[in-house]
N, C-alpha and C positions, 0 to 999 in steps of 0.2 A: 331565469327565462322560462316562460310557460310554453310548452310544446304540446300540440294536439295532433294526433295521428288518425287518419282514416284508413281502416283496414277492411278490404273487400272480401277476403276469404281467410279462414283460420290459419291455413298453411303458408301464407305470405305475410309474415310479421316483420316488425322493424329490424330484427336481427341485431347486428353489432351497433346500430344507432342507439339502442337502449344502453349499451355499455358506455358510449360517449356521454349520454345524458346523466348516467349515474356518476361518472367521473367528474362532470362539471357541476353536479348538484342542482341540475335543472329539474323541473317537474314535467311529467308526461301523463296526458289523459288520452283516451282512445274512443273513437266511435267504431263499433263493430257492426258494419252494415249487414253482415250475414246473420246477425241477431236482431235486425230491424231497430237498432239504436239510432237516436236522433243526433242532430248536429248541435254544437255548442253556440253560444253567442259569439259574435265576431270579436268582441273585446275581451274574451276569456283566454286568448292565446296570443303569443308573439310570433310563433312559427307554426305553420301548418305543414304536415308531411302526408302525402297521398301515396299509398302503397300500390303494389301491382295486383294482378289477378288474371284469371284465364278468360274472363268475359270480354266481349267486344263493347266498345263505347256506345253503340246504338241498340243494344239488346234490351230495349225498354220493357217489353212484355215479360221477359224472363227476370229482369232485375229492375223493378219499378222505381227503386230508389235512385237510379241513375239521373233522372231529370232533376230531382231535388239536389243531388250532389253537385251537378253542374251549376245550378243556380247558386249554391253555397260557395263554390269555387269562384264564380264570377263576382259575387259580392265581396269575398275576401280580397281578391285582386283589386277591385275598385276602391276598397278601404285602405289599400297600401300595405297589406299584410305580406310578410315573407312566406313564400310557399315553395316547397320542394316536392316535385312529382317524380315517382320512380316507375318506369315501364308503363303499365296501364295509367298510372298517375300522370305521367308526362303526356300521354296521348289525350287524356281528359283535359289537361291544361291547354294543350295545343288547340283542341276543339273549342274550348271556351274562348280562346283568343282568336277564333275564327280562321284557324289554319285547317288544312285537310288531313284527315287520318285515313289511311288506306293500307291495303295488303302490300307488304314488302316483297320484292322479287324473290328473295331467299328467306326461309325461316332460319333464325340464328339461335342456336341452343348450345350452350357450353362456354368454355373459356376461349375468348378471341381478343386480339389486340385492338385497342382504341387509340386514336391519335387526337391530340389537341389541334383544333383548327386555327384559333386565334385567341388572344387575350383581350378581353373587353377593357377599354380605357375608363377606369373608375378609381376612386380613392382606395377602395378595398376590392380587389378582384376575387371572384369566386374561384379562379384558377391559381391563386397564389400558392406556391409550394407544390403544385401538381407537375409531374414529369410530362415531357412532350409525347410520350407513348407509354402505355401500360396495358396489362391484360385484365379484362373484366369479365364477369359472368353475364351471359345473355340468355333470355328465354322469351322470344317474341316472334310473332309472325306479321304483325302490323307495324307501321311506322307513321311518321307525320311530316307534313311540309313545315317550313319555318314560319311562325306567326309574324305578321307585319310588325316591324319595330323591334324584333328580337334578334339577338346575335347568336350565330351558330358556334357551338363550343367544341363538339367532338364528332368524329366520324370513324367508321370501320370499313373494311373491304366489302362487307355484305350489306352495309346500311349507311347511306350518306348522312342522314341527320340523327346522330346519336345523343345530341344534347343541345339545349338552348338556354339563354338567359334573357329575361324581359325586364327592363327597367331596374336591373341589378337586384331585384327582390324576388323574382319568380324564376325558378330553375327547373327545367325538365330533363331528366336523364332516362334514355331508353334502356340502358344497361343497369346492372345491379352491383353496387359496391358493398351493400349491407349484408350480403349473404354469408352465413356461416356454414360449416359443413352440415350441421343438423338442418338448417333451413333448406339447403339444396336437397337433402334427403327427403324432406317433407314435400317439396315441389315435385321431385321425381315420383314419389309415391302416389301423388294425386294426379299427375299429368303424364304418366309413362306412355300413354297411347300416342303422344306427339313425337316420341323418339323413333322416327322412321329414318330411312336412308336419306341423306342430304349433304350437300357440299359443306354446309356450316352447321351440321348437327352432330354432336359428339355422342359417344356411347356413355352409358351410365358410369362405368369404371373410370373413364377418362375425366369425367367431371369431378369425381370424388378423390382422385389420386394425386391432386396437386396441393399439398399442404402449403407450399411457397406462395401460391396464388391467394389462398385464404388469408395468410399473414399480410401480404401486400395490400389486399383489398381492404382489410380492416384499417390499415394505416392511412390509405387514401380516403376512406370514408370519414375518418377522424379529421383529416386535413380539410376536407370539404365542409364538414360541420363547423370546424374552427373558423373558416372563412365566412360562413353564414352568420355565425355568432358575432363576428366583427362588424358585419354589415348591419345587423339588427341592433347591436349594443356597442356603438362606436366609442 
C-alpha cells in the first residue's frame, strides 16, 4: 500500500504510524509543507495522512499553502481516496466537507479519556477492536462541527466531536494516538507557551510520566491503521 503524509511542521511527525508502515512493508512518502514542497498526483497513493500543527485553518496570509492544501484534500476525497486527518488534519477535512471549525470552550492539552459514540454499520468498521473508552493525548484549542453525512465516532468531557467518519473512507481524529514520548517532547518544546492554567491542561511532567499511555496509544494506533488497511485493501 502506498501512503502519503502531509506534514505541516517539523515537530509533528507521523510518530508511531511509521512503525506500523514498516511492520506492514508499505511505502511512505511525505509532503513537508514547512519546506514548501508540492503535493503528489492523486493516483500516487492509496492512503493520505494529514498531520497536525499549531496553525489555524484560516491563516492564509501566514501559511499561503493552506488554500492549495484544502483544494488537494477536496480532490482526494472526490476521487474516493482514503484519508486520515489528525488534529489540524481533522479540522481541515471538516472544513473541506463544509463543516464549521471554531474555538472549543476548553483548551485540551494532555492525556484525557475518549469514549466511542457509536459504531458505523459497514462491512469493515474503523472501530473494530477499539475499546469503548481509552485515554488519548490531546493538544488543541479548536474543534469542528460534524460534516453532513458523517458519523460521529468519539467524544470527551472537554470536546463533543473528537472524531468522525465520512463514507467509511475519510476519518478525522481530534486527538493523537500516533504520539511517542519523543514526539510529545518535541511538541512541548515548540508550544510550551500554551501550557497555562486550565481545567483540561496538564503540566509537562504529567504528560511525560505515563509510560502505560504511550504503550496503549501505540496499540490503538496500530488497530486503527489495521482497520483502514482492511477498508482500502479488502
